[in-house]
N, C-alpha and C positions, 0 to 999 in steps of 0.2 A: 781511758787515757792513762798513759804511764805517769808514775810519780815524778820523774824528772821533767816531763813536759808540763805537768801541772805547776811545778815550781816556776818554770820559765814563763808560763802564761800568767801566773800571779805577779811575776816581776813586771810583765807588760802592763798589767792593770795598775800596779803601784806606780810605775814610772810614767805611764801615759794616761792616767785617769783624768787629768785636766786637759787632755789634748783632744777631746771630742765633745766639747760643749755644744757645738752646732753640727748636726748631722746632715750629710747630703741627702737630698730627696732623689730617689731613683725613678726613672720614667715609667709610664704605662707601657703596655705591650706594643702599642702602635708607634712608639718612638724607638728608633734603633740606631746603632753605629755612631754613638757620640764620640767624637774625636777632637782633641786639641792638636793643632799643627803649628809649627814655627819654622823659621829658616834653618834651625839646627836639627829638627826631627819631624818626620811625618808618620811616626809610629803611634799607635794608641797607647798612651801611658800617662802617668801623673804629670801635669804641666808645671814646669819650673822654668821661668822665663826671665831673662835679664832685663833690667829696667831700661825702657826706651825701645825695646824690640817689638816688632809686629807679630801678633799671633792670631790664630783663627779657631773658632769653634764651629764644628760641622756636625750635622745630624740629619737623619731621614725621618719623615713622617709617612707611615705606611697607610695612607688614606687617599681618597680621590679628590678631595675638595680644596686643596691648597690652603690649609688654615693659616691664620695670622699668628705670629709669635712675637713677643716683646721680651726685652732683657733688662735686668737690673744688676748692678754691681755694688757689692758691699765690702768694706775693709774690716779686718779682724785683728785682734791681738794674737800673741803667740799661742795662747791656750784656747783660741777660737771663741772668745767672747767678743761681741761687737766693740770696735775701738771707739774712742771718743771723738775721732775726726769726723767732721761733716764732709759732705761730698766735694765741696769746693776745695777742700784741703788735700784730697787725694786724687781728684779727677779734674782735668781741664776739659770742660764741655759738660754734656749731660748724658744720662742714660734713660731708660724707660721709653725707648723708641722701638718701632716695629723693625724686625729683620726683613730687609728688602731684597736681599740676594737669595733667591731660591729658583730651582729649576726642576721641571718634571722629569721623571725617568724616561729613558728611551729604549725601546725594543726589549723590554723585560716582561717576564710573566707576572711578577709582583709589581704593581703600580705604586709609586711613591714620589714624594717631593723631597729634594735635597736642599737643605738650608745651610748657609754659610755666613757667619758673622765675623767680621774683621775688627780687631782692636789694635791701633786706633782706627777711627772712621770719621765721617763728616760731622757726626754729632758728639761722639766720645773721642775727643782729639788726643788725649793722652792720660795715662795713669802716672801720676807724678811722684809717688812715694813707693818704697818697697814694702814688703810684708805679706801677710795672708789675705787672700781675697776669696770671695764666693760670687759666682755668676749664677743668676736664677732666671729661668725661662718661664714666661707666663703666656697663657692663651688670651684670646680676645675677651674672655669673661673675667680676666684678672685672677685666674686660678693658676696656682703653681703647677707646672708640668714636670720640671726636674731642676736640680741645681748641681753645680760642680765646684769643688775647691781648686784653686790654683795659687801659685806662689810667684812673687816677683822679687828678684834679688839684685843687690848692688855688688859689683865685682870689686870689692875692697880687699878681701882676704880669700885665700884658697886653702881650706883646711886640708892638712895631710891626713890620709886614711891608710891604715894597715889592717888587714884581716888576718886574724890569728886563730889557731885551734884553741878550744876552751882551756883555760887555766885550772878549771875544776876537773879533777881526774874522774869524778863520777859520771860526767857526760862528755868526756873528751872525744868520743867516737861520733857524737851526734850534733855537736854545737860549734858555732863560729862566733868569735868575739871581735868587736870593732874597736880599734885604738885610734884616737884622734889627737892631732897636734894643730893648734891654731896659732900661727906666727903673725902677730898683729902689726908689727912695725911701729907700734905706738903703745903707750901705757893706757890701759883701760881703767876707768874709775871703778873700783870694787867689782872685779869680774865675777866673783861669786854671786853677785846679785844682778849685774847688768848683762851678762853674757849667758846665753842658753844655746844648747845644741840639740838638734833633732836628727835621728838616724832612721832611714826608711829602707827596708829591704824589698827589692823588686817592685818598687812603686806602689806598695800597699800601705796606705795610711792607717788601716785598721790595726796593723801590728807594729806601727812605728814606736820607737823608744824616745821619750821626751823628758823634759825637765832635768836634763843632765847638766851638772855643774862641773867645772874643772877641778881635778883632784889637787893639782898644785901648779905653780907658775915657775918657769925658768926664764928669767929676763922678761922679754915681751912675748913669750910663747906659753900658751895654755895647754896643759897636758891632761888627757883623759885616758887612763889605763886601768879600767875597772875589770874585775873578774866576772861578776854576775850581771851587773847593771847594764852592760852593753852587749850581752850575749843573745844571739838568735838561734833557734833550732835551724840546722842546716837545710832541712827539707830534701827534696830530690829534684832532678831536672824536670821541667814541665813537659807534659805530653803536648802533641801538636796535631792539627788537622789542616790540610790545605785544600781549598775548593776553587782555585783559580780557573779550572775547567770543569763546569758543572756536568759535563757528559763523560768525563774520563775518571776512572777509579785510580787512586794512588795507593801507596803502600799502607795507608791508614784507613782507606775506604774499601769496604768489601763489595758493595753493590750499589747501583743507582737505578731509580725508577722515576718516571715522569707522570705526575698526576696533575693537580692544579699548579704545583711547583715541582721542581726537582727534589727528589727524596734521596738523601745520601745516608747509607747505613754503614757506620764505622765497625771495624773489627772490635770484638769484645775486649775491653781492658781488664787487667787483673791487678790485684794488690801487689805492690812492690816493697812493702814494709819489711818483709822477711827475706827478700832477695838481696844478693850482693849488689853494691853500688856499681852502676855502669854509666860511663860518661855518654851523654847524648846532647849535642849542641842544641840550645834553645835561645829564645829571645826574652827570657826571664819574665814570662807572663804577659808580654805585650801582644799586640795584633796589628795587622796591616791589611787594608782593603786592596785587593789585587785581582785582576781578571785578565785572561788571555784574549788577545785580539780586540781590545777595547781602547778607544782613543781617550775617553774620559770615564774612569771607573767610578767617579762620584755619582754619575747618573746612568751609566751603562752596565755596571755590575749588577747582577741579579741577586735575589734572595732565594735561599733554599732551606729545606728542613733537614737538620742534622740529627740523626738518631744515635744517641750514645747508649752504650750498655757496659755494665761493670759486673764481673763475676766476684761476688762478695756475699758472705753469709748474712741472712736476714738478722737485723738487730731488733731486740725486743724491749730495750730499756729507755725508750724515748729518744734515741739518737736519730739524726737525719744526715743524709749524704747530699752534698751540693757540688755542682761543677762551677768553678769560677776562675777568673783571671781579669786582666785589664779590660777585656771586651765588655764586661758588665760591671766594671768598677769594684770588683771583689764583693759584690752584693750577695747576701744570703736571704733569698726570697723564694716564693712559690715558683717563680718563673724558671729557676735553675735547681729546684729541689728534686731529687730522684725518687722514684717509687719502686717498690719491690714487686716483681712479676713472679707469682707463686708457681705458675706452670713451668717457666723457664729457669727459675731460681737465679734470677739476676736482677740487678737494679737497672732502671732505664729512664731516659729522659729525652724528649725531642725539643730542640730549640731552633728557632728561625734566625738565621744569620746571613749577612751579606757575604758574597764571594770574597775570599781572602785567605790569609795565613793566621791561624789562631793558636796561641799557647793556652793550655787549660790544666786544671788540677782538680782532683777529687779530695774534698775535705769533709770532716765529720764535725757536726755540732752536737754536743752532748745535751742531755735533758736539762742540765742547769744552765745552758747557754754558752758554755765554754767551747772555744774553737780548738780543734786538734787537726792541724794541717798535715801532720805526719802519720796519722792513723792508717791511711791507705797507701800513701806515697813513700813513707819512711823518712827518717832523718839521718843524714850522712854528712860528716865534716868535709868530705871532698867536693860536695855539690858546688857548682859554679853559680853564684848569686851576684846580683848587682846591689851596691849600697850607695845611697845618696846621703850626704850630710849637709844640713843647712845650719848656718850660724846666725842667731838672732842677737840683736843688741838694743837695749833701751838705756840710754845714759841717765844719770841721776837727774830727775826733774823733767825728763822727756815725756811726751804724751802718747807715743805709740812705739811698737816693736818693729825695728828695721830688720831686714835680712841683709847682712853685710857680706856674706860669703856662701859659696856653694861648690861642692865637688862630688864626683861620682867615680867609684872604682869597682872592679870585678874581683871576686874572690879566687880567680884563676891562680894567682901566685900566693895562696894562703901559706903561712909559715907557722912553725911551732912557737 
């Protein structure tokens, strides 16, 4: 890991150390394609939903016996500690009910059941306050299957966001800095204590920068113009694979074979860290389930085995390479860890994914557990990234953290 990236990663730890008190539980291998959808987006990404809106959680169970699943919803503070609110204070109705909307797959090689949970529904009539939430899915034995974080915001303020090149000359070629202005329209009580901002790059909560306080105030506008505290490594454009036609090779798929399922072999990727930056449009780590000539992709899209290969020297110091993106919630697990093939001198990994369009990235986790997103992809200030900013507010004497504002911008128009 480079010295510059190490400093940035330590900044993430220092700024965001309180932001991961509760970790999401990732699903077992037979649970796939976990997706939040709303009226504003059907892409697989971090769910940030306006208060009062309807949203859906969908997932597939790759088993034959239509298992029962139940859901529970919890409310959390800004730093992801359980809030003091009881359920009746943030929920109208009840949770811990069985998910009743499920359908078996149709005309697919891989049999599965597709589950869809709508919030609100007949039992959970409304989530009544903004803030951080966790939805947990349990099986009929009351064992946790997986959990996902989501945020609900009130549309009270719209933070202004400007993406700048780093003000630190030592990493000006590799880093992007986020400037924020929050025009409140009212006077906040002690904003240094009551207002907090959260910056998320490409919907990845694992690298979010938290616990940001305004540097100064101009009238009713809070100003955040830091040099290092709001800096992100620029990264590189995500790689992609498209499998909407399981029998047709694309410019990313070298060959296809049919065994028990379709097997798609991707062209071997190479390290881009030492190559010049090249713009390549992406969807910033998101994914979308899509299949040709299917009326309902939720149950008619098939699963296939995708074979990834990466030309990269074998690492001997305890490092590991992972393939991740929103499709697996940026998890770093055995399911997406690559292994080195001595005969072919490449890293390889096979993953079972539903037909669709996927963004992915190769990342390195060092022996000490630190993440280096740019080791293989590189870091470039020109990279187009998306940045989400959430504004949290807890008035003096209040009992929970509200999210009073949200905005998202792209770094397409990055300036000096």
